[in-house]
Legacy VTK file of the C-alpha trace (Angstrom):
# vtk DataFile Version 3.0
C-alpha trace
ASCII
DATASET POLYDATA
POINTS 229 float
8.610 69.792 78.835
9.980 73.297 78.039
14.140 73.304 78.345
14.053 76.369 80.580
13.990 76.722 84.335
11.041 78.123 86.051
10.765 79.522 89.151
7.772 79.856 91.257
7.940 83.850 91.241
7.513 82.904 87.385
4.321 80.715 88.312
3.042 84.093 90.164
3.890 86.296 87.346
1.859 84.098 84.964
-1.259 83.546 87.570
-1.032 87.291 88.304
-1.083 88.194 84.074
-4.929 86.504 84.440
-5.735 87.589 87.324
-9.291 88.078 87.357
-12.003 85.592 88.154
-12.471 82.829 84.783
-16.389 82.299 84.812
-16.023 82.373 80.655
-14.475 79.159 79.873
-12.836 80.755 76.875
-10.816 82.965 78.941
-9.881 79.663 80.678
-9.227 78.181 77.133
-6.328 81.407 76.552
-4.406 80.875 79.643
-3.779 77.293 79.338
-2.489 78.129 75.564
-0.007 80.481 76.882
0.825 78.332 79.737
1.113 74.905 77.724
4.877 75.025 77.116
5.848 75.238 80.895
2.842 73.710 82.420
4.713 70.310 83.290
7.454 72.301 85.313
5.405 74.358 86.893
2.874 72.140 88.412
5.901 70.274 89.673
7.239 73.538 91.378
3.871 73.441 93.284
4.307 69.663 93.970
1.029 69.205 92.141
-0.531 65.787 93.767
-3.585 65.832 92.056
-2.728 63.578 89.355
-1.335 61.236 91.629
-3.943 61.160 94.555
-6.911 60.461 91.264
-4.972 57.413 90.115
-4.327 56.041 93.204
-7.690 56.237 94.390
-8.724 54.305 90.727
-5.869 51.822 92.076
-7.553 51.345 94.884
-10.854 49.590 92.915
-10.034 49.040 89.686
-10.342 44.868 89.786
-9.659 44.583 85.983
-6.824 44.213 83.684
-5.214 47.174 83.102
-3.764 46.716 79.910
-7.890 45.468 78.793
-8.969 49.046 80.288
-10.106 51.359 77.822
-9.449 55.230 79.824
-11.429 58.717 79.324
-8.781 61.080 80.403
-11.155 64.301 80.158
-9.745 67.896 80.241
-6.046 65.597 79.594
-3.618 68.579 79.969
-0.384 67.539 79.287
-1.401 64.286 79.860
-0.487 63.762 83.389
-2.653 61.314 84.841
-2.531 58.986 81.341
1.440 58.763 82.093
0.614 57.797 85.826
-1.543 55.600 85.120
0.791 54.190 82.486
2.949 53.277 85.554
0.298 51.258 86.614
0.046 48.801 83.384
-2.848 51.115 81.703
-2.904 50.831 78.286
-5.516 52.652 75.999
-5.796 55.929 76.225
-8.535 58.817 74.952
-7.828 62.129 75.784
-10.460 65.451 75.787
-9.047 69.115 76.681
-10.042 72.508 75.753
-6.730 73.818 74.914
-4.776 72.828 71.680
-1.958 73.656 72.986
-2.134 71.606 76.255
-3.214 68.523 73.536
0.287 69.347 71.505
1.465 68.138 74.928
-0.330 65.531 75.363
0.338 64.008 72.013
3.983 64.175 72.760
3.521 61.030 75.652
2.379 59.029 73.168
-0.261 57.417 74.681
-3.283 58.551 73.227
-5.494 56.321 70.769
-7.197 59.775 70.151
-7.078 63.265 71.485
-9.996 65.780 70.935
-10.329 69.391 71.551
-14.439 70.305 73.017
-14.540 73.468 75.236
-16.826 71.382 77.916
-20.044 72.913 79.036
-20.388 75.089 75.552
-19.679 71.934 73.798
-20.661 68.092 74.383
-18.303 65.619 74.999
-17.374 64.308 72.540
-16.611 60.968 73.571
-18.307 57.620 72.906
-21.349 56.864 75.079
-20.884 53.405 77.466
-17.328 52.078 76.735
-14.724 53.549 78.395
-13.727 50.824 81.620
-12.591 54.598 83.175
-13.407 57.941 83.050
-11.368 60.308 85.231
-10.642 64.362 84.867
-8.599 66.065 87.421
-8.256 70.295 87.982
-10.755 71.270 86.104
-14.186 71.087 87.422
-14.273 74.364 89.224
-16.114 77.756 88.215
-14.457 79.538 84.208
-13.569 75.869 83.334
-16.087 72.709 83.340
-19.608 73.231 83.946
-20.904 70.874 86.610
-23.645 69.323 84.086
-20.340 67.915 82.398
-20.542 64.990 85.137
-23.289 63.578 83.475
-21.151 63.910 80.090
-18.893 61.691 82.487
-20.908 58.893 83.320
-22.253 58.837 79.907
-19.068 57.502 78.518
-18.740 54.950 81.301
-19.816 51.878 80.286
-21.576 50.298 82.770
-20.042 48.961 85.600
-16.778 51.475 85.202
-15.532 54.143 87.257
-15.621 57.654 87.039
-13.151 59.412 89.093
-13.422 62.844 89.384
-10.987 64.880 91.731
-11.082 68.938 92.515
-9.267 71.651 93.963
-11.098 73.247 96.795
-9.494 76.795 96.476
-10.577 79.979 96.041
-14.188 81.342 96.759
-15.676 81.430 93.634
-15.986 77.610 93.687
-17.667 77.285 97.119
-21.054 77.722 95.294
-19.583 75.859 92.527
-19.010 72.533 94.551
-22.803 73.143 95.896
-23.847 72.565 92.590
-21.409 69.850 92.093
-22.241 67.643 95.490
-26.360 68.402 94.783
-26.077 67.049 91.080
-23.963 63.968 92.074
-26.392 63.228 94.441
-29.457 63.502 91.850
-27.506 60.977 89.731
-27.515 58.802 92.778
-30.991 59.022 93.567
-31.401 58.429 89.916
-30.002 55.418 89.956
-27.050 56.630 87.054
-24.319 55.812 90.056
-23.496 54.471 92.982
-20.554 56.145 95.442
-17.759 54.271 96.229
-15.818 56.990 97.950
-15.065 60.434 98.554
-11.645 61.332 99.811
-10.950 65.322 101.447
-7.084 65.402 99.970
-5.253 68.459 102.077
-2.251 68.161 99.862
-3.770 68.642 96.215
-0.452 70.886 95.284
1.267 73.943 97.360
-0.503 77.340 96.992
1.875 79.454 94.247
0.884 83.132 96.773
1.277 81.641 100.119
4.577 79.946 100.541
4.627 76.488 102.889
0.327 76.262 101.945
-1.194 73.533 100.861
-4.667 73.822 98.652
-6.801 71.341 99.868
-9.171 69.257 97.035
-11.486 66.555 97.016
-12.062 63.495 95.035
-14.600 61.351 94.165
-15.122 57.884 92.944
-18.393 56.828 91.790
-19.255 53.320 89.627
-22.000 53.377 86.722
-25.159 51.410 87.397
-25.548 48.078 85.658
-29.255 48.089 83.452
LINES 1 230
229 0 1 2 3 4 5 6 7 8 9 10 11 12 13 14 15 16 17 18 19 20 21 22 23 24 25 26 27 28 29 30 31 32 33 34 35 36 37 38 39 40 41 42 43 44 45 46 47 48 49 50 51 52 53 54 55 56 57 58 59 60 61 62 63 64 65 66 67 68 69 70 71 72 73 74 75 76 77 78 79 80 81 82 83 84 85 86 87 88 89 90 91 92 93 94 95 96 97 98 99 100 101 102 103 104 105 106 107 108 109 110 111 112 113 114 115 116 117 118 119 120 121 122 123 124 125 126 127 128 129 130 131 132 133 134 135 136 137 138 139 140 141 142 143 144 145 146 147 148 149 150 151 152 153 154 155 156 157 158 159 160 161 162 163 164 165 166 167 168 169 170 171 172 173 174 175 176 177 178 179 180 181 182 183 184 185 186 187 188 189 190 191 192 193 194 195 196 197 198 199 200 201 202 203 204 205 206 207 208 209 210 211 212 213 214 215 216 217 218 219 220 221 222 223 224 225 226 227 228
């Protein structure tokens, strides 16, 4: 984490400097390469609850031994999810992110066995198929970040009976169409027998809105179990 003292005004200034619809994931990569050094501090200021909510959701339904589980952390950022899971006894993580600077931050946690760079959507998920006990993605399933089609790759990476947890923000008009496309794809995958739903949670405190004091951004958490052939 950066040693500098950040304020919410600093966060707003950073966001406003890139305040345009990021329909191209390469624009998002540029943002996070710039943001990496103060990312943890800034999201702490915004009371970012999404990683903790994801880990709690997984923990409620994970029945194995955390020490033996292999976790794929997609769009891992600085390693926030892995740090929270490590507190519950999970020890084996592999991470993927579209920003090299964010991967450098994740490496500093010392939690990941492997970290790989990939801009998901334009590039395939660089992970082994059918081996992960838990696959988790937090924050990236939105317009301009990760294409809806990537959820099939998340399912493919999970082992039979493995859990796939996806947590996303519902903030912003551009994401309404994205969410509709995502929900249709999740339903199609269920109908195809690829996985079964474990639960869906509506999150009223995903994080605080940096532009609106005392207003919280909502979100949605999805949890699926990969079908056993």
